[in-house]
C-alpha positions as CSV (number, residue, x, y, z in Angstrom):
1,M,-90.3,100.4,-12.4
2,G,-88.1,102.1,-14.9
3,T,-86.4,100.3,-17.7
4,L,-83.0,100.8,-16.2
5,T,-84.1,99.2,-13.0
6,T,-85.6,96.2,-14.8
7,V,-82.4,95.8,-16.9
8,C,-80.3,95.9,-13.7
9,I,-82.5,93.3,-12.0
10,V,-82.3,90.9,-15.0
11,L,-78.5,91.3,-15.2
12,A,-78.2,90.6,-11.5
13,Q,-80.4,87.6,-11.7
14,A,-78.4,86.2,-14.7
15,L,-75.0,86.8,-12.8
16,L,-76.4,85.1,-9.7
17,M,-77.4,82.1,-11.8
18,V,-74.1,81.8,-13.5
19,A,-72.3,82.0,-10.1
20,V,-74.6,79.5,-8.3
21,A,-74.7,76.9,-11.0
22,P,-71.2,75.3,-10.4
23,L,-71.9,75.5,-6.6
24,W,-75.2,73.7,-7.1
25,E,-73.5,71.0,-9.1
26,G,-70.9,70.5,-6.4
27,L,-73.5,70.3,-3.7
28,V,-75.4,67.7,-5.6
29,A,-72.3,65.6,-6.2
30,A,-71.3,65.8,-2.5
31,L,-74.8,64.8,-1.4
32,E,-74.9,61.9,-3.8
33,A,-71.6,60.7,-2.4
34,R,-72.7,61.0,1.2
35,A,-76.0,59.2,0.4
36,T,-73.9,56.3,-0.8
37,L,-71.6,56.4,2.2
38,R,-68.6,57.7,0.1
39,V,-66.4,60.7,0.8
40,G,-67.0,62.4,-2.5
41,P,-65.7,65.8,-3.8
42,S,-65.9,69.2,-2.1
43,P,-68.9,71.3,-3.1
44,L,-66.4,73.8,-4.4
45,A,-64.8,71.4,-6.8
46,P,-66.6,72.6,-9.9
47,W,-65.4,76.2,-9.2
48,R,-61.8,75.0,-8.8
49,E,-62.1,73.1,-12.2
50,L,-63.4,76.3,-13.8
51,V,-60.5,78.4,-12.4
52,T,-58.0,75.7,-13.6
53,R,-59.5,75.7,-17.1
54,A,-59.6,79.5,-17.3
55,R,-55.8,79.7,-16.5
56,R,-54.8,77.3,-19.3
57,E,-53.3,78.8,-22.4
58,P,-55.6,78.4,-25.4
59,L,-54.7,75.9,-28.0
60,V,-54.7,77.4,-31.5
61,P,-53.1,75.5,-34.4
62,T,-50.2,77.3,-36.0
63,G,-51.9,77.6,-39.4
64,A,-55.2,78.7,-38.1
65,S,-57.0,81.8,-39.3
66,P,-57.8,84.7,-37.1
67,L,-61.4,83.3,-37.1
68,A,-60.1,80.5,-34.9
69,R,-59.4,83.0,-32.2
70,V,-62.6,85.1,-32.6
71,A,-65.1,82.3,-32.9
72,P,-65.2,81.1,-29.2
73,V,-65.6,84.7,-28.0
74,A,-68.3,85.3,-30.5
75,M,-70.2,82.2,-29.5
76,L,-69.9,83.1,-25.8
77,A,-71.2,86.5,-26.5
78,A,-74.2,85.2,-28.5
79,T,-75.0,82.7,-25.8
80,L,-75.0,85.4,-23.2
81,V,-77.2,87.7,-25.3
82,A,-79.6,84.9,-26.0
83,A,-79.9,84.1,-22.3
């Protein structure tokens, strides 16, 4: 296999894992609730929570430096590169 093909496969696997992780968490929570005879949350509840949090306006203190805006993005980028 070529290098480009390998890189594409690795990126596809990483995106699949990121997409499936919240769904898996929701399925486990729903199954635990059913096992204890409770109603429990929907398996899609973690995805709804992520969408809700993504729509929120970021909280940045008025006297904060520009670093306060760049640091979270830099940490996310570093985490994605390390994974």
